C-alpha positions in Angstrom: -22.4 -128.1 79.1 -19.6 -128.3 76.4 -22.2 -128.1 73.7 -23.8 -124.9 74.9 -20.4 -123.3 75.6 -19.4 -124.0 71.9 -22.7 -122.6 70.6 -22.4 -119.4 72.8 -18.8 -118.9 71.9 -19.7 -119.0 68.2 -22.4 -116.5 68.8 -19.9 -114.2 70.6 -17.4 -114.6 67.8 -20.0 -113.4 65.3 -20.9 -110.4 67.5 -17.2 -109.4 67.7 -16.8 -109.9 64.0 -19.7 -107.5 63.4 -18.1 -104.9 65.7 -21.0 -104.9 68.0 -19.5 -106.7 71.1 -20.1 -104.7 74.2 -17.6 -104.4 77.1 -18.2 -103.0 80.5 -15.8 -100.3 81.5 -15.5 -100.2 85.3 -15.7 -96.8 86.9 -13.7 -96.4 90.1 -15.4 -93.3 91.6 -19.0 -92.1 92.4 -21.1 -91.2 89.4 -20.3 -87.6 88.4 -19.5 -85.6 85.3 -15.8 -86.4 86.0 -15.0 -90.1 86.9 -12.1 -92.4 86.9 -12.0 -95.2 84.3 -9.1 -97.5 83.6 -7.1 -95.5 86.2 -7.5 -92.1 84.6 -9.9 -89.2 85.0 -12.4 -88.7 82.1 -15.3 -86.5 81.5 -18.5 -88.5 81.5 -21.0 -87.9 78.7 -22.8 -91.2 78.8 -24.8 -91.3 82.1 -28.5 -90.7 82.5 -27.6 -88.3 85.3 -29.5 -85.5 83.6 -30.0 -83.3 86.7 -26.6 -84.1 88.2 -28.2 -85.6 91.4 -26.6 -89.0 91.4 -23.9 -88.0 94.0 -25.8 -85.1 95.5 -24.8 -84.6 99.2 -28.3 -83.7 100.4 -29.8 -86.8 98.8 -27.0 -89.0 100.3 -27.7 -87.6 103.7 -31.4 -88.4 103.4 -30.5 -92.0 102.5 -28.1 -92.4 105.4 -30.7 -90.9 107.8 -33.3 -93.4 106.5 -31.1 -96.3 107.2 -31.0 -95.2 110.9 -34.7 -94.6 111.1 -36.2 -97.3 108.8 -33.5 -99.9 108.4 -31.5 -101.1 105.4 -34.1 -103.5 103.8 -37.5 -105.1 104.4 -36.9 -108.7 103.4 -40.5 -108.9 102.1 -42.8 -108.1 99.3 -45.2 -105.2 99.7 -48.4 -107.1 100.6 -46.9 -109.2 103.3 -44.8 -106.9 105.6 -42.9 -104.7 103.1 -44.9 -101.4 103.1 -43.7 -98.6 105.4 -45.1 -95.2 105.8 -42.4 -93.8 103.6 -43.5 -96.0 100.7 -47.0 -94.6 100.8 -45.5 -91.1 101.2 -43.4 -91.5 98.0 -46.4 -92.9 96.1 -48.5 -89.8 97.1 -45.7 -87.4 96.1 -45.2 -89.1 92.6 -49.0 -89.1 92.1 -49.2 -85.3 92.8 -46.2 -84.6 90.6 -48.0 -86.2 87.7 -51.5 -85.0 88.5 -52.6 -88.7 88.9 -54.9 -90.4 91.4 -52.4 -93.0 92.6 -49.0 -94.6 92.1 -47.5 -98.1 92.6 -43.8 -98.6 93.1 -41.7 -101.3 91.3 -38.1 -102.5 91.5 -37.5 -100.9 88.1 -39.4 -99.4 85.2 -38.6 -102.5 83.2 -40.6 -104.4 85.8 -43.3 -101.8 85.8 -43.7 -102.2 82.0 -43.4 -105.9 82.3 -46.3 -106.1 84.8 -48.6 -103.6 83.2 -50.1 -105.0 80.0 -50.7 -108.5 81.1 -52.6 -107.2 84.1 -55.0 -104.7 82.5 -55.5 -106.1 79.0 -57.3 -109.3 78.0 -57.7 -111.2 74.7 -60.7 -109.0 73.9 -58.5 -105.8 74.0 -56.0 -104.3 71.6 -52.6 -102.5 72.2 -50.8 -100.2 69.7 -47.1 -99.8 70.2 -44.5 -97.5 68.4 -42.0 -99.7 66.6 -39.1 -98.0 68.4 -40.5 -98.4 71.9 -38.2 -99.5 74.7 -37.5 -103.3 75.1 -39.4 -103.3 78.4 -42.6 -102.2 76.6 -42.1 -104.7 73.8 -41.5 -107.5 76.4 -44.4 -106.4 78.5 -46.8 -106.5 75.5 -45.5 -110.0 74.5 -46.8 -111.3 77.9 -50.4 -110.1 77.4 -53.1 -111.8 75.3 -54.4 -108.6 73.7 -54.4 -108.0 69.9 -51.0 -106.6 69.2 -50.4 -103.8 66.7 -47.1 -102.0 65.9 -47.2 -98.7 64.2 -44.4 -97.0 62.2 -42.2 -94.7 64.4 -44.2 -91.6 65.3 -46.4 -92.1 62.2 -49.8 -90.9 63.2 -51.4 -91.9 59.9 -50.4 -95.5 60.4 -51.5 -95.4 64.0 -54.9 -94.1 62.9 -55.3 -96.8 60.3 -54.7 -99.5 62.9 -57.0 -97.9 65.4 -59.8 -97.6 62.8 -59.7 -101.2 61.9 -59.4 -102.7 65.4 -62.3 -104.2 67.2 -60.7 -104.2 70.6 -62.9 -103.8 73.6 -60.3 -101.6 75.2 -57.7 -99.9 73.1 -54.3 -98.8 74.6 -51.7 -96.7 72.8 -48.2 -97.3 74.2 -45.3 -95.0 73.5 -42.0 -93.9 74.9 -42.2 -90.2 76.0 -38.7 -89.8 74.7 -37.0 -92.4 72.5 -33.7 -93.2 74.2 -31.6 -93.8 71.2 -32.8 -90.8 69.2 -33.7 -88.0 71.7 -37.0 -87.7 69.9 -40.0 -86.6 72.0 -43.2 -88.5 71.1 -45.9 -86.5 69.3 -48.2 -86.7 72.3 -50.6 -84.0 71.2 -51.5 -86.0 68.1 -51.6 -89.3 70.0 -54.0 -87.8 72.5 -56.3 -86.5 69.7 -56.4 -90.0 68.1 -57.0 -91.6 71.5 -60.0 -89.3 72.0 -61.3 -90.0 68.5 -61.1 -93.8 68.8 -61.8 -94.0 72.6 -58.4 -95.3 73.4 -56.2 -95.0 76.5 -52.7 -93.5 76.3 -49.7 -95.0 78.2 -46.3 -93.2 78.2 -43.0 -94.5 79.4 -41.3 -91.3 80.6 -38.0 -92.6 81.8 -36.0 -90.1 79.8 -38.2 -87.1 80.7 -39.4 -87.3 84.3 -37.9 -84.5 86.4 -36.6 -82.2 83.6 -38.7 -82.1 80.4 -41.5 -79.6 80.1 -42.1 -76.2 81.8 -42.3 -77.8 85.2 -40.1 -80.7 84.5 -43.0 -83.2 84.7 -42.2 -85.1 81.6 -43.2 -85.4 77.9 -46.9 -84.7 78.8 -45.8 -81.4 80.4 -43.6 -80.7 77.4 -46.6 -81.0 75.0 -49.1 -79.5 77.6 -51.2 -82.7 77.6 -50.1 -84.1 81.0 -53.8 -84.3 82.3 -54.8 -86.3 79.2 -52.4 -89.2 79.6 -54.0 -92.2 81.3 -50.9 -94.1 82.4 -47.3 -92.9 83.1 -44.5 -95.4 83.8 -41.1 -94.1 84.8 -37.9 -94.6 86.8 -36.0 -93.2 89.8 -32.8 -94.5 88.1 -32.1 -91.6 85.7 -32.7 -87.9 86.4 -34.3 -88.6 89.8 -31.1 -89.4 91.7 -30.0 -92.3 89.5 -30.3 -95.2 91.9 -33.1 -97.7 91.0 -36.8 -98.3 91.2 -39.7 -97.5 89.0 -43.4 -96.7 89.2 -46.7 -96.5 87.4 -49.0 -93.5 88.0 -52.7 -93.7 86.9 -56.3 -93.9 88.1 -57.1 -95.5 91.4 -58.7 -98.4 89.7 -55.7 -99.2 87.4 -53.3 -99.0 90.3 -55.5 -101.2 92.6 -55.7 -104.0 90.0 -51.9 -103.8 89.5 -51.5 -104.2 93.3 -53.7 -107.3 93.1 -52.4 -108.9 89.9 -49.1 -107.5 88.6 -46.6 -110.2 89.0 -43.4 -108.2 89.2 -45.0 -106.2 92.0 -46.4 -109.1 93.9 -43.2 -111.2 93.7 -40.4 -108.6 94.1 -39.0 -107.2 97.3 -40.1 -103.7 98.4 -37.8 -100.8 97.5 -35.2 -100.4 100.2 -35.9 -97.6 102.8 -32.8 -95.5 102.0 -33.8 -95.5 98.3 -37.3 -94.4 99.1 -36.3 -91.6 101.4 -33.7 -90.4 98.9 -36.3 -90.2 96.2 -38.6 -88.2 98.5 -35.7 -85.8 98.9 -35.2 -85.6 95.1 -38.8 -84.5 94.6 -38.4 -81.8 97.3 -35.3 -80.5 95.5 -36.8 -80.4 92.0 -40.1 -79.0 93.2 -38.5 -76.1 95.1 -36.8 -74.6 92.1 -35.9 -75.2 88.5 -32.2 -74.5 88.9 -31.0 -77.9 87.7 -33.6 -78.1 84.9 -32.7 -74.7 83.6 -28.9 -75.4 83.6 -29.6 -78.7 81.8 -31.5 -76.8 79.1 -28.7 -74.3 78.7 -26.0 -77.0 78.4 -28.1 -79.0 76.0 -28.7 -76.0 73.6 -25.0 -75.1 73.7 -23.8 -78.6 72.8 -26.4 -79.3 70.2 -25.7 -76.0 68.4 -21.9 -76.3 68.4 -21.7 -80.0 67.5 -23.8 -79.2 64.3 -21.6 -76.3 63.6 -18.6 -78.6 63.6 -20.2 -80.6 60.9 -21.8 -83.7 62.6 -25.2 -85.0 61.8 -27.4 -85.3 65.0 -30.9 -86.5 65.7 -33.6 -85.6 68.2 -35.4 -82.6 69.6 -34.1 -80.2 72.2 -33.2 -83.0 74.5 -30.0 -83.9 76.4 -29.8 -87.2 74.5 -27.7 -86.2 71.5 -27.2 -89.0 69.0 -24.2 -88.2 66.7 -24.7 -90.3 63.6 -21.8 -92.4 62.4 -23.8 -95.1 60.6 -20.9 -97.6 60.4 -20.7 -99.8 63.5 -16.9 -100.4 63.5 -16.2 -96.7 62.9 -18.5 -95.7 65.7 -16.7 -98.1 68.1 -13.3 -96.8 66.9 -14.5 -93.2 67.5 -15.6 -93.9 71.1 -12.2 -95.5 71.8 -10.3 -92.6 70.4 -12.4 -90.2 72.3 -11.7 -92.1 75.5 -8.0 -91.6 74.9 -8.7 -87.9 74.8 -10.5 -88.3 78.2 -14.0 -88.1 76.8 -16.2 -91.0 77.9 -19.0 -91.9 75.4 -20.4 -95.1 74.1 -21.0 -96.3 70.6 -24.4 -97.9 69.9 -25.0 -100.3 67.0 -27.3 -103.2 66.0 -29.3 -104.7 67.7 -29.7 -101.8 70.1 -30.3 -99.5 67.1 -31.3 -100.4 63.5 -28.6 -101.9 61.3 -26.3 -99.3 59.6 -27.5 -96.6 62.0 -24.6 -96.8 64.5 -24.1 -93.7 66.5 -22.3 -92.1 69.5 -24.9 -91.2 72.1 -23.9 -88.1 74.1 -25.9 -87.3 77.2 -25.7 -83.9 78.7 -26.0 -83.2 82.4 -26.8 -80.1 84.4 -23.6 -80.7 86.2 -21.4 -80.4 83.1 -19.4 -77.2 83.1 -18.9 -75.0 80.0 -15.3 -76.0 80.1 -16.1 -79.7 80.1 -18.6 -79.3 77.2 -16.1 -77.3 75.1 -13.4 -80.0 75.7 -15.8 -82.6 74.4 -16.6 -80.5 71.3 -12.9 -80.1 70.6 -12.2 -83.8 70.9 -15.2 -84.7 68.6 -13.8 -82.3 66.0 -10.3 -83.7 66.2 -11.5 -87.4 66.0 -14.1 -86.7 63.4 -11.5 -85.2 61.1 -9.1 -88.1 61.8 -11.7 -90.7 60.9 -12.9 -88.6 57.9 -16.4 -88.4 59.3 -16.5 -84.6 59.0 
């Protein structure tokens, strides 16, 4: 035990020296745009709470009611005695939302991606993955025996070269719908065209798009008007859709059925708890009735993106509520996040290995619940700290 402690402490010392050591700041209130951290009130700009539903009273009531009607938990996996009526109801709702035939629920989208590729691909098949895909896609692909191809980020010429030279029986293109560190929406129109040309399937991880991106808020496929041409969608209930936990895969009946039979994270994980399932059903009711939250999110996003550029910062991404403010230097990015916290603006610095080396950034995430006053306070704080650190 002493040997491993020494080795791990040396590794942690190296991480600290590089300025990439991550600490967990404990919040003392429910998840909102204004939270308590370290005993003081701060404005939260680092949650995935895009639609502002994490502490929504209607959703909380649905969860509480479900505990009374369906119990707290199921103490079982789905195929033994862990499937209730509400689980099938939620799967049907998610399928209809994405215009898919069927849906399967997982404990998280990480588990969904971890259980997908190994189940549906064999050594005779080939998978093509964007180099900046989420870690869960990378890990899921590692588990399968298929021929593995990685294409340069959103580089369609490189993807076509790889597709052209592959002899895979089945070809599967895997991409994030929105890249979480950059706020970039994948070029799905081009990906779909290549998939048709080379008889490939398209899989999209839409965790940072489901519920708010596109005309109807149905994700990156909706955004590019190719929703009906995507073969597999994986996503989460843990971000815009209430922010609790749980994930899913939506696809054809055949793909979903083989996942129910063979996908290990599904077969060997507990069912989603009834209050979570019922709350997610309520979320879909809310976002399907009107686009109030989605429209406010778009308005807030456009305002922040426009003004932060006017101040003089370099940002990345498309018109998405993930706004990466590029600092490049890891230590300076960390220092900036700490100075912003002192000004009651809660953001996080990201650096290697979460993002490429020398591409450190502050990732701001906008919510529909942010008020104009809160956004303007953040802009003022960024301007002051940016000048202090000679970034702008």
